[in-house]
NUDRENTOR-154440 format. One record per residue (C-alpha): residue in three letters; x, z, y. Coordinates in steps of 0.25 Angstrom, whole numbers, padded with zeros to 4 digits, always signed. Layout:
N
alaXZY
...
This chain:
475
unk-0144-0088-0219
unk-0155-0093-0209
unk-0167-0084-0206
unk-0176-0094-0213
unk-0168-0094-0225
unk-0168-0079-0225
unk-0183-0079-0223
unk-0185-0088-0235
unk-0177-0081-0245
unk-0183-0067-0241
unk-0192-0061-0252
unk-0206-0058-0247
unk-0218-0053-0255
unk-0227-0064-0259
unk-0241-0065-0255
unk-0241-0055-0243
unk-0243-0065-0232
unk-0254-0072-0240
unk-0261-0058-0242
unk-0259-0054-0228
unk-0266-0067-0223
unk-0278-0064-0232
unk-0278-0050-0226
unk-0277-0053-0211
unk-0277-0068-0209
unk-0266-0078-0206
unk-0265-0075-0191
unk-0260-0061-0194
unk-0250-0063-0204
unk-0237-0071-0205
unk-0226-0073-0214
unk-0219-0084-0207
unk-0203-0084-0207
unk-0202-0082-0192
unk-0212-0071-0192
unk-0205-0064-0204
unk-0192-0065-0198
unk-0197-0059-0185
unk-0202-0047-0192
unk-0190-0045-0201
unk-0183-0036-0190
unk-0185-0028-0178
unk-0175-0026-0167
unk-0165-0018-0175
unk-0152-0023-0168
unk-0144-0025-0181
unk-0154-0034-0187
unk-0151-0044-0176
unk-0137-0045-0182
unk-0144-0048-0195
unk-0153-0058-0190
unk-0142-0065-0183
unk-0136-0067-0196
unk-0148-0072-0203
unk-0152-0059-0210
unk-0166-0053-0209
unk-0168-0038-0211
unk-0180-0039-0219
unk-0192-0049-0220
unk-0207-0045-0221
unk-0217-0052-0230
unk-0227-0055-0219
unk-0230-0050-0204
unk-0244-0047-0200
unk-0250-0045-0186
unk-0262-0036-0187
unk-0272-0036-0176
unk-0280-0023-0180
unk-0280-0010-0187
unk-0288-0017-0198
unk-0276-0027-0200
unk-0266-0016-0202
unk-0275-0009-0212
unk-0276-0021-0220
unk-0261-0024-0220
unk-0258-0010-0224
unk-0268-0009-0235
unk-0262-0023-0241
unk-0248-0018-0240
unk-0251-0005-0247
unk-0258-0012-0258
unk-0246-0021-0260
unk-0235-0011-0257
unk-0230-0020-0246
unk-0222-0014-0234
unk-0228-0015-0220
unk-0220-0014-0208
unk-0227-0012-0193
unk-0220-0021-0183
unk-0221-0019-0168
unk-0212-0026-0158
unk-0200-0027-0167
unk-0192-0019-0157
unk-0187-0008-0166
unk-0172-0007-0167
unk-0170+0000-0180
unk-0176-0009-0191
unk-0189-0001-0192
unk-0198-0014-0193
unk-0189-0021-0203
unk-0197-0025-0215
unk-0187-0019-0224
unk-0195-0022-0237
unk-0203-0034-0232
unk-0218-0032-0231
unk-0228-0034-0220
unk-0224-0032-0205
unk-0236-0028-0197
unk-0234-0033-0183
unk-0243-0024-0174
unk-0243-0032-0161
unk-0257-0039-0162
unk-0262-0024-0162
unk-0261-0021-0147
unk-0274-0016-0141
unk-0273-0006-0130
unk-0284+0004-0125
unk-0282+0015-0114
unk-0290+0028-0112
unk-0286+0031-0097
unk-0292+0045-0096
unk-0285+0049-0109
unk-0272+0042-0105
unk-0272+0036-0119
unk-0269+0022-0123
unk-0274+0016-0137
unk-0265+0005-0142
unk-0262-0003-0154
unk-0248-0003-0161
unk-0245-0017-0158
unk-0245-0017-0143
unk-0232-0020-0136
unk-0226-0008-0128
unk-0226-0016-0115
unk-0240-0022-0117
unk-0245-0008-0118
unk-0238-0002-0106
unk-0241-0014-0097
unk-0256-0012-0101
unk-0256+0003-0098
unk-0249+0000-0085
unk-0259-0010-0081
unk-0270+0001-0084
unk-0262+0012-0075
unk-0255+0019-0088
unk-0243+0019-0095
unk-0237+0023-0109
unk-0223+0023-0104
unk-0217+0021-0118
unk-0206+0011-0113
unk-0196+0008-0124
unk-0186-0003-0122
unk-0194-0011-0132
unk-0206-0010-0123
unk-0209-0025-0123
unk-0208-0028-0138
unk-0211-0014-0144
unk-0226-0010-0149
unk-0233+0003-0149
unk-0233+0003-0164
unk-0218+0002-0163
unk-0217+0013-0154
unk-0225+0022-0163
unk-0217+0018-0175
unk-0204+0021-0169
unk-0207+0033-0161
unk-0203+0025-0148
unk-0202+0029-0134
unk-0199+0023-0121
unk-0190+0024-0109
unk-0200+0033-0102
unk-0201+0043-0113
unk-0196+0055-0106
unk-0209+0056-0099
unk-0218+0050-0108
unk-0213+0052-0122
unk-0211+0043-0134
unk-0222+0036-0142
unk-0224+0049-0150
unk-0229+0056-0137
unk-0238+0045-0133
unk-0246+0042-0146
unk-0258+0051-0147
unk-0265+0044-0157
unk-0262+0033-0168
unk-0268+0023-0178
unk-0260+0019-0190
unk-0262+0013-0204
unk-0256+0019-0216
unk-0256+0015-0231
unk-0265+0011-0238
unk-0271+0006-0225
unk-0277+0019-0219
unk-0279+0020-0204
unk-0274+0033-0197
unk-0281+0035-0184
unk-0275+0047-0176
unk-0284+0049-0164
unk-0277+0051-0150
unk-0278+0065-0144
unk-0270+0072-0133
unk-0266+0082-0143
unk-0271+0086-0157
unk-0267+0098-0166
unk-0274+0092-0179
unk-0262+0093-0189
unk-0249+0085-0188
unk-0249+0074-0178
unk-0251+0062-0187
unk-0248+0052-0176
unk-0234+0056-0177
unk-0233+0051-0191
unk-0233+0037-0186
unk-0224+0039-0174
unk-0210+0035-0178
unk-0214+0031-0192
unk-0209+0017-0190
unk-0220+0011-0198
unk-0217+0019-0211
unk-0230+0028-0210
unk-0241+0018-0205
unk-0244+0007-0196
unk-0248+0012-0182
unk-0259+0003-0177
unk-0263+0010-0164
unk-0259+0022-0155
unk-0265+0030-0144
unk-0255+0033-0133
unk-0254+0043-0121
unk-0253+0035-0108
unk-0250+0038-0094
unk-0254+0034-0080
unk-0244+0026-0073
unk-0234+0034-0065
unk-0237+0038-0051
unk-0223+0039-0047
unk-0210+0034-0052
unk-0196+0038-0049
unk-0183+0031-0053
unk-0170+0040-0053
unk-0156+0038-0058
unk-0143+0046-0057
unk-0128+0044-0061
unk-0122+0056-0068
unk-0108+0059-0071
unk-0109+0060-0086
unk-0120+0059-0097
unk-0119+0074-0099
unk-0122+0076-0085
unk-0134+0067-0085
unk-0140+0072-0098
unk-0139+0086-0093
unk-0147+0082-0080
unk-0157+0075-0089
unk-0159+0087-0098
unk-0162+0096-0086
unk-0172+0086-0080
unk-0180+0085-0094
unk-0179+0100-0096
unk-0185+0103-0083
unk-0197+0096-0087
unk-0195+0083-0080
unk-0200+0070-0088
unk-0194+0058-0082
unk-0200+0045-0088
unk-0186+0039-0090
unk-0173+0046-0091
unk-0161+0037-0095
unk-0147+0041-0095
unk-0136+0030-0097
unk-0122+0035-0102
unk-0110+0030-0094
unk-0109+0016-0102
unk-0124+0013-0101
unk-0124+0017-0086
unk-0114+0007-0083
unk-0122-0003-0092
unk-0134-0001-0084
unk-0129+0001-0070
unk-0116-0006-0068
unk-0123-0013-0056
unk-0124+0001-0049
unk-0112+0004-0041
unk-0116+0019-0040
unk-0115+0020-0055
unk-0100+0024-0060
unk-0094+0022-0073
unk-0094+0035-0082
unk-0107+0040-0075
unk-0121+0040-0081
unk-0135+0036-0075
unk-0148+0042-0078
unk-0161+0035-0074
unk-0175+0042-0072
unk-0189+0037-0070
unk-0199+0048-0066
unk-0213+0044-0065
unk-0227+0050-0065
unk-0236+0058-0056
unk-0229+0058-0042
unk-0228+0073-0041
unk-0222+0075-0055
unk-0213+0063-0053
unk-0207+0069-0040
unk-0204+0082-0046
unk-0197+0075-0058
unk-0189+0067-0049
unk-0184+0079-0041
unk-0180+0086-0054
unk-0172+0074-0059
unk-0165+0073-0046
unk-0162+0088-0046
unk-0156+0087-0060
unk-0147+0075-0057
unk-0142+0080-0043
unk-0128+0079-0048
unk-0130+0065-0052
unk-0130+0053-0042
unk-0144+0047-0040
unk-0144+0032-0042
unk-0159+0029-0038
unk-0169+0020-0044
unk-0160+0007-0045
unk-0154+0012-0059
unk-0168+0015-0065
unk-0174+0001-0059
unk-0162-0006-0066
unk-0165+0001-0079
unk-0180-0002-0078
unk-0177-0017-0076
unk-0167-0018-0088
unk-0172-0008-0098
unk-0178-0018-0108
unk-0166-0027-0108
unk-0161-0028-0122
unk-0154-0041-0122
unk-0141-0036-0127
unk-0145-0035-0141
unk-0149-0050-0141
unk-0137-0055-0133
unk-0126-0047-0140
unk-0130-0045-0155
unk-0129-0060-0158
unk-0115-0059-0153
unk-0112-0049-0164
unk-0113-0036-0156
unk-0121-0025-0163
unk-0130-0018-0153
unk-0139-0006-0155
unk-0146+0006-0149
unk-0146+0020-0155
unk-0155+0031-0149
unk-0155+0046-0153
unk-0158+0059-0146
unk-0151+0072-0144
unk-0155+0086-0138
unk-0149+0089-0125
unk-0139+0099-0131
unk-0133+0087-0139
unk-0136+0075-0130
unk-0122+0073-0123
unk-0114+0076-0135
unk-0122+0068-0144
unk-0122+0056-0135
unk-0107+0056-0135
unk-0106+0058-0150
unk-0115+0047-0153
unk-0110+0037-0143
unk-0096+0040-0148
unk-0100+0038-0162
unk-0106+0024-0159
unk-0093+0020-0151
unk-0084+0024-0162
unk-0090+0014-0172
unk-0080+0002-0173
unk-0086-0010-0166
unk-0094-0003-0155
unk-0092-0009-0141
unk-0101+0000-0133
unk-0110+0011-0134
unk-0118+0018-0123
unk-0131+0026-0122
unk-0142+0032-0113
unk-0151+0043-0114
unk-0165+0037-0113
unk-0175+0048-0117
unk-0174+0062-0113
unk-0182+0075-0117
unk-0180+0090-0113
unk-0174+0092-0127
unk-0164+0080-0127
unk-0161+0065-0125
unk-0161+0051-0132
unk-0148+0043-0132
unk-0149+0029-0133
unk-0135+0022-0138
unk-0132+0008-0137
unk-0121+0002-0144
unk-0114-0012-0146
unk-0104-0016-0156
unk-0096-0028-0159
unk-0092-0027-0174
unk-0085-0040-0175
unk-0077-0036-0188
unk-0088-0029-0194
unk-0102-0030-0200
unk-0112-0028-0188
unk-0121-0020-0198
unk-0109-0011-0202
unk-0106-0008-0187
unk-0120-0006-0184
unk-0122+0004-0195
unk-0109+0012-0191
unk-0114+0013-0177
unk-0127+0019-0181
unk-0121+0028-0191
unk-0112+0034-0181
unk-0123+0035-0171
unk-0133+0042-0180
unk-0122+0052-0186
unk-0118+0055-0172
unk-0133+0058-0168
unk-0136+0067-0180
unk-0123+0074-0177
unk-0127+0076-0163
unk-0140+0082-0167
unk-0148+0070-0162
unk-0160+0062-0168
unk-0156+0048-0173
unk-0167+0041-0166
unk-0174+0044-0153
unk-0184+0032-0152
unk-0180+0020-0160
unk-0184+0026-0173
unk-0177+0025-0187
unk-0181+0012-0193
unk-0171+0007-0203
unk-0158+0009-0195
unk-0159+0024-0194
unk-0166+0028-0207
unk-0152+0031-0213
unk-0151+0043-0204
unk-0166+0046-0203
unk-0166+0057-0214
unk-0154+0064-0208
unk-0162+0066-0196
unk-0175+0070-0202
unk-0168+0078-0213
unk-0172+0078-0228
unk-0185+0086-0225
unk-0189+0078-0214
unk-0186+0064-0221
unk-0193+0069-0233
unk-0206+0073-0225
unk-0206+0059-0219
unk-0204+0053-0233
unk-0216+0061-0238
unk-0225+0056-0226
unk-0221+0042-0228
unk-0225+0043-0243
unk-0238+0050-0240
unk-0242+0039-0230
unk-0235+0027-0237
unk-0235+0029-0252
unk-0231+0015-0255
unk-0220+0014-0244
unk-0226+0002-0237
unk-0224+0006-0223
unk-0211+0001-0217
unk-0203+0005-0229
unk-0189+0008-0227
unk-0191+0012-0212
unk-0186+0027-0209
unk-0180+0027-0223
unk-0194+0030-0229
């Protein structure tokens, strides 16, 4: 069935488009077939297979483009009165189906809300939720500052999307995740109330209500603005890389670096397969070895000290200099494999989890072996992309060719194997991509009965009619 036929046959709520036009004006509302299709999905990899075969995950009733807080309030009030689902939408770069309008409703594209203001003396930036990450970072850089939240989705993703999914970027070891950067927040909750939590360096005035919205994936409110910690651009930058004999050896060296108090901006350890994938061109890199890259930056004296400690802890590894780091920086946003290979029938995805140091190496082997054991898997590899004094994130990439199987069946089997192995290894099932609709079946296992019930009660108290992105997170 062609997309146009699917769109025409889809059942949508009558009168929603007309009501929203009366409420906001025609310029801020659309229900055209092309727009509804564009907002029927995010970048959930398996949905690419569905769309290639003319299937649409879900379809909204209308899409709105608010330009102010008042616009958002009007829509939330309307949705509450009519009991219509509302789904916030940023850049559509999420990979777990969190923005799929599972029950139809109104998709709220926030990208017209993109104002930015800087408070230089306080090192605070005020930005609306729709600002695109690259735009925000470039604006700050132009003024001599940085946020340094640099996810792989930097070019399409938005500040609101970062907050919704509890995102973090490649420079997280020094600067933290979005939960460390947000110090104030503005949001709209049903039936149309504004929550404005002012920015403070720290406050002990009860539970931290800002955290309610961070990682909630649109289920507890519509974030419209945030206040963020920013930093001066670094005075000194060092790029270091090393080749170690095994992943265990490299992990141990990284652990010692972090537990000595060093905070490099970037730490990235490639396993033996991904090392060759990235550095096949470097004759110094040998098969079976692993490469770790570092970026150290900040005040000159601090950067000098951190560089010295890293070199000391990697004294048994072979230094490779700046070239591997520069190559990674140049190619880090290249995700063409998805669009090139999925149309050919391949199933490709990424799974990121986190483990404590005491279980890191064993967990890595268990999870990657679980993925490789699924019939149809052609390749699986991983890197450790974010590290802490307490442990590390592993980011697994797999590709399969289930030519005699349903791609959905193969996809679900890989995820089931990976999630089971993660929980058995004592890890968390998500490090920075979130939960969405893909991970919700294991979400309760992670939180436990008590934790999931607490979340359910919070959801019920804030969103009694269940209109905020229903079905996401399993609540």
